C-alpha positions as CSV (number, residue, x, y, z in Angstrom):
1,M,0.1,0.0,0.1
2,S,1.1,3.4,-0.8
3,A,1.9,5.8,2.1
4,D,0.4,8.8,-0.6
5,T,-3.1,7.3,-0.9
6,R,-5.6,9.4,0.2
7,W,-8.0,7.0,2.2
8,L,-11.5,7.5,2.3
9,S,-12.8,9.0,5.9
10,T,-15.5,7.3,7.8
11,E,-18.1,10.2,6.4
12,E,-16.9,9.8,3.2
13,S,-17.0,6.2,3.1
14,A,-20.4,6.2,3.9
15,A,-21.4,8.8,1.4
16,W,-19.6,6.8,-1.3
17,V,-21.5,3.3,-0.2
18,R,-25.0,5.1,-0.6
19,L,-23.9,6.4,-3.8
20,V,-22.8,3.3,-5.1
21,A,-26.2,1.8,-3.7
22,L,-28.4,4.1,-5.5
23,A,-26.4,3.8,-8.7
24,E,-27.2,0.1,-8.5
25,L,-30.7,0.0,-7.1
26,L,-32.3,3.1,-9.1
27,P,-32.0,1.7,-12.9
28,G,-33.8,-1.4,-11.3
29,A,-36.5,0.3,-10.2
30,L,-36.9,2.3,-13.7
31,D,-36.4,-0.6,-15.7
32,A,-39.1,-2.5,-13.9
33,Q,-41.9,0.0,-14.2
34,L,-40.9,0.5,-17.6
35,L,-40.9,-2.9,-18.7
36,R,-44.2,-3.8,-16.8
37,D,-46.2,-0.7,-18.4
38,A,-44.5,-0.2,-21.8
39,G,-42.0,-3.3,-22.7
40,L,-39.3,-1.0,-22.6
41,T,-36.0,-0.6,-20.9
42,H,-35.2,2.9,-19.3
43,F,-32.1,3.0,-21.9
44,E,-34.3,2.4,-24.9
45,Y,-36.8,4.8,-23.5
46,V,-33.9,7.4,-23.1
47,A,-33.0,6.9,-26.7
48,L,-36.9,6.9,-27.9
49,M,-37.0,10.1,-26.1
50,A,-34.1,11.7,-27.5
51,L,-35.2,11.0,-30.9
52,A,-38.7,12.6,-30.0
53,E,-37.1,15.7,-28.7
54,A,-34.1,15.9,-31.9
55,P,-34.9,18.4,-35.0
56,D,-37.3,16.3,-37.7
57,R,-37.3,13.7,-34.6
58,T,-33.8,12.3,-36.6
59,M,-30.5,12.2,-35.4
60,R,-27.3,10.3,-36.3
61,M,-26.7,7.0,-34.6
62,T,-23.2,8.4,-33.5
63,E,-24.8,11.7,-32.0
64,L,-27.6,9.4,-30.6
65,A,-24.8,7.2,-28.4
66,S,-23.5,10.5,-26.9
67,R,-26.9,11.7,-26.0
68,T,-27.7,8.1,-24.1
69,N,-23.8,8.0,-22.7
70,A,-23.8,4.6,-25.3
71,T,-21.1,3.0,-27.1
72,L,-22.3,2.6,-30.7
73,P,-22.1,-0.8,-30.9
74,R,-24.5,-1.0,-27.5
75,L,-26.8,1.6,-29.2
76,S,-26.6,-0.4,-32.4
77,H,-28.0,-3.7,-30.7
78,V,-30.5,-1.7,-28.9
79,A,-31.8,0.2,-32.2
80,R,-31.9,-3.1,-33.9
81,R,-34.6,-4.6,-31.3
82,L,-36.4,-1.2,-31.6
83,E,-36.7,-1.0,-35.0
84,E,-37.9,-4.6,-34.9
85,R,-40.6,-3.4,-32.9
86,G,-41.3,-0.8,-35.3
87,L,-40.4,2.1,-33.0
88,I,-37.8,3.8,-35.0
89,R,-36.3,3.5,-38.4
90,R,-32.9,3.6,-39.5
91,F,-31.1,5.0,-42.9
92,P,-28.2,6.1,-44.4
93,C,-27.7,10.1,-43.9
94,P,-28.6,12.1,-46.8
95,T,-25.4,14.1,-46.3
96,D,-23.0,11.4,-45.6
97,R,-23.8,8.0,-47.0
98,R,-21.0,6.7,-44.5
99,A,-23.1,7.8,-41.5
100,T,-26.5,6.4,-40.2
101,N,-29.6,8.1,-38.9
102,A,-32.4,6.9,-36.9
103,T,-35.9,8.7,-36.6
104,I,-38.5,7.4,-34.3
105,T,-41.5,6.4,-35.7
106,E,-45.5,7.2,-34.9
107,A,-45.6,4.2,-33.1
108,G,-42.7,5.2,-31.0
109,L,-44.1,8.4,-30.2
110,Q,-47.3,6.7,-29.3
111,L,-45.2,4.2,-27.2
112,I,-43.5,6.9,-25.3
113,A,-46.5,9.3,-24.8
114,D,-48.2,6.3,-23.2
115,A,-44.9,5.1,-21.0
116,A,-44.3,9.0,-19.9
117,P,-46.9,9.3,-16.9
118,G,-45.8,6.1,-15.2
119,H,-42.2,6.9,-16.1
120,V,-42.5,10.4,-14.1
121,E,-44.9,8.8,-11.4
122,T,-42.0,6.2,-10.8
123,V,-39.0,9.2,-11.0
124,R,-41.4,11.2,-8.4
125,A,-41.9,8.1,-6.0
126,S,-38.4,6.9,-6.2
127,V,-36.6,10.4,-6.1
128,L,-38.0,13.4,-6.1
129,D,-40.9,13.2,-3.7
130,V,-38.5,12.3,-0.7
131,L,-36.5,15.5,-1.4
132,T,-37.1,18.8,0.2
133,P,-36.4,22.0,-2.4
134,E,-33.4,22.3,-0.1
135,Q,-32.5,18.6,-0.9
136,L,-33.3,19.4,-4.8
137,E,-31.0,22.1,-5.4
138,Q,-28.0,20.0,-3.7
139,L,-28.7,17.1,-5.7
140,Y,-28.4,19.3,-8.8
141,A,-25.5,20.9,-7.8
142,I,-23.7,17.9,-6.4
143,A,-24.4,15.9,-9.6
144,G,-23.5,18.7,-11.7
145,A,-20.2,18.9,-10.0
146,V,-19.2,15.1,-10.3
147,L,-20.7,15.3,-14.0
148,A,-18.1,17.8,-14.8
149,R,-15.5,16.1,-13.7
150,L,-16.9,12.6,-15.6
151,D,-18.0,14.7,-18.8
152,P,-15.5,17.7,-19.1
153,D,-16.2,18.3,-22.6
154,G,-20.0,18.5,-22.0
155,R,-21.2,16.1,-24.2
156,L,-23.8,14.9,-22.4
157,T,-27.3,16.9,-22.6
158,A,-27.4,16.2,-18.7
159,T,-24.0,18.3,-18.3
160,S,-25.1,21.2,-19.4
161,C,-28.6,21.1,-18.1
162,Q,-29.6,24.1,-16.0
163,F,-31.4,24.1,-13.0
164,S,-33.8,27.0,-14.1
165,E,-34.5,25.6,-17.4
166,G,-34.5,21.8,-17.1
167,P,-34.3,19.3,-19.9
168,A,-36.5,20.0,-22.8
169,V,-38.8,17.1,-22.0
170,A,-39.5,19.0,-18.5
171,R,-40.5,22.3,-20.2
172,A,-42.5,20.8,-22.6
173,G,-45.2,19.5,-20.0
């Protein structure tokens, strides 16, 4: 062991253990609700929402991978499943034939419209409703500080999301 290691204090260790538990449990809770109500994983829901919010409801697969914080191979696998279900359509980019675009279909739009109320209720019940307004501000600040370190180039939409504005989906109702 190195004498230079900055070991965690008792308080740091407790906070870290809770953060790891949250990171492990929350995706399962979100997936469970979406799978039950819409037959979608949370990742699939996020990908569909990104397409729904994009200009012309279309985006290059590389941009969609960045928006969803996924590798292109992972996104391609998920996109294949969504395409087989008729929720998206992929096609060559008209301005760069080396690239592939994805667009959400009417069926995909309807599915996320139907899934959104239950998803929002799960987000509220699992996280937001247990926080005071002050804790919500703290959560925003803490997540922002960590995201700034993990995503220094601001590639993810969440990194640049402003507290007073929220993401586009929140503003849309």
